[in-house]
C-alpha positions in Angstrom: 19.0 15.5 10.0 18.8 14.1 13.5 20.1 10.7 14.3 17.7 9.3 16.9 19.0 7.4 19.9 18.6 3.7 19.7 18.0 1.0 19.6 14.5 1.7 18.2 12.3 -1.3 17.4 10.5 -1.5 14.1 7.5 -3.0 15.8 6.8 0.5 17.1 6.6 1.9 13.6 4.7 -0.8 11.6 1.0 -1.5 11.6 1.6 -5.2 12.2 3.5 -4.2 15.4 6.2 -6.6 14.4 10.0 -6.3 13.9 13.1 -6.0 16.0 15.5 -3.1 16.5 17.4 -1.1 13.9 21.1 -0.6 14.2 20.7 3.1 13.5 17.8 5.4 13.0 17.7 8.8 11.1 14.7 11.0 10.7 14.7 13.1 7.5 12.5 16.2 7.5 13.5 17.6 4.1 14.3 16.2 0.7 17.9 17.3 1.2 18.1 15.4 4.5 16.5 12.3 2.9 18.9 12.3 0.0 21.9 12.9 2.2 21.0 10.1 4.6 20.4 7.5 1.9 23.5 8.6 0.0 25.7 8.3 3.1 24.6 4.7 3.6 25.1 3.9 -0.1 28.6 5.3 0.0 29.6 3.4 3.1 27.9 0.2 1.9 25.6 0.2 4.9 22.1 -1.4 4.4 19.3 1.2 4.4 15.6 0.9 4.9 13.5 3.8 3.8 10.5 3.9 6.2 7.2 5.7 5.5 4.1 4.8 7.4 5.1 1.2 8.0 1.8 -0.2 6.8 3.3 -2.5 4.2 6.3 -4.0 6.0 7.0 -7.3 7.6 10.3 -7.0 9.5 12.3 -9.8 10.9 12.3 -10.4 14.6 16.0 -9.9 14.6 15.4 -6.3 13.3 17.4 -4.5 10.7 21.2 -4.5 10.7 21.5 -1.1 9.0 20.1 2.4 9.0 16.4 3.1 9.0 15.7 6.5 7.3 12.3 7.7 8.5 10.7 9.9 5.8 9.2 12.8 7.7 8.9 15.4 4.9 5.8 17.5 4.7 4.0 19.7 2.2 0.8 19.7 0.1 1.1 22.2 -2.7 -1.7 22.8 -5.2 -1.0 24.8 -8.3 -3.9 27.1 -7.4 -6.5 27.5 -4.7 -10.2 27.3 -5.3 -12.1 26.2 -8.4 -10.6 27.2 -11.7 -13.4 27.2 -14.4 -10.8 27.6 -17.1 -9.3 24.2 -16.6 -11.6 22.3 -14.2 -8.6 20.6 -12.6 -5.8 21.0 -10.1 -2.3 19.7 -10.0 -1.2 18.9 -6.4 2.4 18.0 -5.4 2.6 16.1 -2.1 5.7 15.4 -0.1 6.5 11.7 0.3 6.2 11.8 4.1 2.6 13.1 4.2 -0.1 10.8 5.5 -2.0 9.3 2.5 -5.3 9.2 4.4 -4.9 12.8 5.5 -4.3 13.8 1.9 -7.4 12.0 0.7 -9.5 13.8 3.4 -8.0 17.2 2.3 -8.7 16.4 -1.3 -12.3 15.6 -0.7 -12.7 18.7 1.5 -11.2 20.9 -1.3 -13.3 19.2 -4.0 -10.2 17.6 -5.7 -11.6 14.5 -7.3 -10.0 11.2 -8.1 -8.8 9.7 -4.8 -11.9 9.6 -2.7 -12.3 5.8 -3.1 -8.8 5.4 -1.6 -9.8 6.7 1.8 -8.8 4.9 5.0 -5.6 3.4 3.5 -2.8 3.8 6.0 0.8 4.7 5.1 2.6 7.6 3.5 2.1 9.3 0.1 5.5 8.3 -1.1 4.6 4.6 -0.9 1.5 4.8 -3.0 3.1 4.9 -6.5 5.6 2.1 -5.5 2.7 -0.4 -5.0 0.3 1.4 -7.3 -2.0 1.4 -4.3 -5.6 0.7 -5.2 -9.0 -0.1 -3.7 -12.7 0.0 -4.5 -12.1 0.6 -8.2 -9.5 3.3 -8.0 -5.7 3.2 -8.3 -3.2 6.0 -7.8 -2.0 5.4 -11.3 -5.2 7.0 -12.5 -4.3 10.3 -11.0 -0.5 10.4 -10.7 1.0 13.0 -13.1 4.6 12.5 -12.1 6.9 11.1 -9.4 10.0 12.9 -8.2 12.7 10.5 -7.0 16.3 10.2 -5.9 18.0 7.7 -8.2 20.5 5.8 -6.0 22.3 4.3 -9.0 22.8 7.5 -10.9 23.2 9.8 -7.8 20.7 12.2 -9.2 17.1 13.5 -8.8 14.9 12.1 -11.6 11.2 12.9 -12.3 9.1 10.3 -14.0 5.9 11.1 -15.9 3.1 8.7 -15.2 3.6 7.0 -18.6 7.2 6.2 -17.5 6.3 4.7 -14.1 5.6 1.2 -15.4 2.3 1.0 -13.4 0.5 -2.3 -13.3 -1.6 -4.2 -10.8 0.1 -3.4 -7.4 3.3 -2.8 -9.4 5.6 -0.1 -10.7 9.2 0.5 -11.8 9.9 1.8 -8.3 8.9 -1.6 -6.9 10.9 -3.8 -9.3 14.1 -1.8 -10.1 16.3 -2.7 -7.2 19.7 -2.0 -5.6 20.5 -4.9 -3.4 17.5 -5.5 -1.1 16.1 -2.0 -1.6 14.5 0.1 -4.3 16.7 1.9 -6.8 14.5 5.0 -6.3 13.6 6.9 -3.2 10.3 8.7 -3.8 10.6 12.4 -2.8 7.2 13.7 -3.9 4.2 12.7 -6.0 2.3 15.1 -8.2 -1.4 14.3 -8.8 -3.7 15.6 -11.6 -7.2 15.8 -10.1 -10.4 17.1 -11.5 -12.5 19.6 -9.5 -16.1 19.4 -8.3 -18.4 17.9 -5.7 -19.1 14.7 -7.5 -16.6 11.9 -7.2 -15.2 9.9 -10.2 -17.5 7.3 -11.7 -17.9 4.5 -9.3 -16.1 1.4 -10.7 -16.6 -1.2 -7.9 -19.8 -3.1 -7.4 -19.7 -3.3 -3.6 -19.1 0.4 -3.3 -21.9 1.2 -5.9 -24.3 -0.9 -3.8 -23.3 0.9 -0.6 -24.0 4.2 -2.3 -27.2 3.1 -4.0 -25.9 3.8 -7.5 -25.1 1.8 -10.5 -21.5 1.0 -11.5 -20.3 3.9 -13.8 -22.6 6.4 -12.1 -21.3 9.2 -9.9 -22.0 10.2 -6.3 -20.8 13.1 -4.1 -17.2 12.6 -3.3 -17.8 13.1 0.4 -20.4 10.3 0.3 -17.9 8.0 -1.5 -15.2 8.7 1.0 -17.6 8.0 4.0 -18.9 4.8 2.3 -15.4 3.5 1.7 -14.4 4.2 5.3 -17.5 2.2 6.5 -16.7 -0.7 4.2 -13.0 -0.7 5.2 -13.9 -0.5 8.9 -16.3 -3.4 8.6 -13.3 -5.5 7.3 -10.8 -4.3 9.9 -9.0 -2.2 7.4 -9.1 1.1 9.2 -6.4 1.4 11.9 -7.8 1.1 15.5 -5.3 0.5 18.3 -8.0 -1.4 20.3 -9.0 -3.7 17.4 -6.5 -6.5 16.8 -8.1 -7.1 13.4 -6.4 -3.9 12.3 -3.0 -5.0 13.6 -2.1 -6.1 10.0 -0.5 -5.1 6.8 -3.9 -4.9 5.0 -4.3 -7.5 2.3 -1.4 -9.9 2.8 -1.6 -11.6 -0.6 -2.2 -10.0 -4.0 -5.0 -11.2 -6.2 -3.5 -13.7 -8.6 -3.2 -12.9 -12.3 -3.8 -16.1 -14.3 -3.5 -17.4 -17.8 -6.8 -18.1 -19.6 -6.2 -21.8 -19.1 -5.6 -21.4 -15.4 -8.7 -19.3 -15.1 -10.8 -21.8 -17.0 -9.7 -24.5 -14.5 -11.2 -22.6 -11.6 -14.5 -23.9 -10.3 -17.7 -22.4 -11.5 -18.5 -19.3 -9.4 -14.8 -18.3 -8.9 -14.3 -14.6 -9.5 -12.8 -13.8 -12.9 -11.8 -10.3 -14.1 -10.4 -9.9 -17.6 -7.3 -7.8 -17.7 -6.0 -5.6 -20.6 -3.0 -7.8 -21.2 -5.2 -10.9 -21.7 -4.7 -12.4 -18.3 -7.5 -13.0 -15.8 -7.5 -11.7 -12.2 -9.1 -13.7 -9.5 -9.7 -13.1 -5.8 -7.1 -14.2 -3.3 -9.7 -14.0 -0.5 -12.1 -16.3 -2.5 -9.3 -18.8 -3.0 -8.3 -18.7 0.7 -11.9 -19.2 1.9 -12.6 -22.0 -0.6 -9.4 -23.7 0.6 -10.9 -24.1 4.0 -9.4 -21.0 5.8 -12.2 -19.2 7.6 -12.2 -15.8 9.3 -10.2 -16.0 12.5 -8.3 -19.2 11.3 -5.2 -20.0 13.3 -4.1 -20.0 16.9 -3.1 -16.7 18.6 -0.9 -14.8 18.7 -1.2 -14.8 14.8 -4.5 -15.5 13.0 -6.5 -14.5 10.0 -8.6 -11.4 10.7 -12.0 -12.2 12.2 -13.4 -9.8 9.6 -11.5 -10.5 6.4 -9.6 -13.6 5.4 -7.1 -11.7 3.3 -5.5 -10.0 6.4 -3.1 -11.8 8.7 -3.1 -10.2 12.1 -1.1 -9.9 15.3 -3.4 -10.7 18.2 -0.9 -9.3 20.6 2.5 -10.6 21.5 3.1 -12.2 18.1 6.5 -12.6 16.5 7.2 -12.2 12.9 8.0 -15.9 12.6 4.4 -16.6 13.9 2.9 -14.5 11.2 5.1 -16.0 8.4 4.3 -19.6 9.6 0.6 -18.8 9.2 1.1 -17.2 5.8 2.9 -20.3 4.7 0.1 -22.6 5.8 -2.4 -20.5 3.9 -0.2 -20.3 0.8 0.4 -24.0 0.8 -3.3 -24.8 1.3 -4.3 -22.7 -1.7 -1.6 -24.3 -3.8 -2.8 -27.8 -2.9 -6.5 -26.9 -3.6 -6.2 -24.9 -6.7 -2.6 -25.1 -8.0 -2.1 -21.4 -7.6 0.7 -19.7 -5.8 -0.3 -16.7 -3.7 2.3 -13.9 -3.6 2.8 -11.7 -0.5 1.9 -8.0 -1.0 3.9 -6.5 1.9 7.7 -6.0 1.7 9.5 -8.6 3.6 12.6 -7.2 5.4 15.2 -9.7 6.5 12.7 -12.5 6.4 10.8 -14.8 4.0 7.9 -17.3 4.0 9.2 -20.7 5.1 
């Protein structure tokens, strides 16, 4: 478990390219090293930040006054190779430190079905159940079989079946059960239950269905779904490209609000409304932002809205975290003033908050 020489700046390890130095940096390449590093910090009372791909973090300019534990575990282990006519499915256990996008590409190539619409999303596999990552009509909750974790409170390895993960919209027990400023659980591995075949899962998102030339609910080859999603994401600046500042972001900065029926009824005609199983109504944060007067590219460099998608806040080069948070506050306050709805940040804020 090597301790890397410091100081190392978080800006070099986050997709926003923001964040100051960490006091200490450890790279964990096995589950044992990961558990040992986190446990040592907990025993000494030192703050710890478990770092995956850095795609969902906003870190303070002052940095992190504790230990960053970089998750560098590897391994993709299917329960069998090739098609299995007897079961028609495959169970795949993936180490937390694996690249999510690389796993999706491997799944499509191997004809493992169920994650193809989640292509192009940056970050590590271990982060996906924490946020219940989703896009274009798919969520990881639909394919997660179990999540293996280190329970920092109990000092023990615990494995949660999908039904016990508390999955909701961009939510899970791993996100909400906390110890101090961090999660109670450190994800070690995620096991997915995927079907097998060349056709992807039924397409559940209108924009993706139109791009594929199919109706919602119909199926298309998984490789075509993956390619279409990558094109759609790239057009919105949501596929990482070092030369494109629209991708210097944390993806969607605000979650889509979940409203009561009365709040939803108060929205203007034409506002998106999506009924939820719990009786609430989801609307579009991007729509609210745009209809509050914030256009693509809004703001003054070095921090502006993306020129391709109003839901992404971007670093145009040389930005500080305080610049980004000031912009986020302006957008939040504008939506509140126009619609009476509070937007909630989706990324994890480390050592900072919206003013």
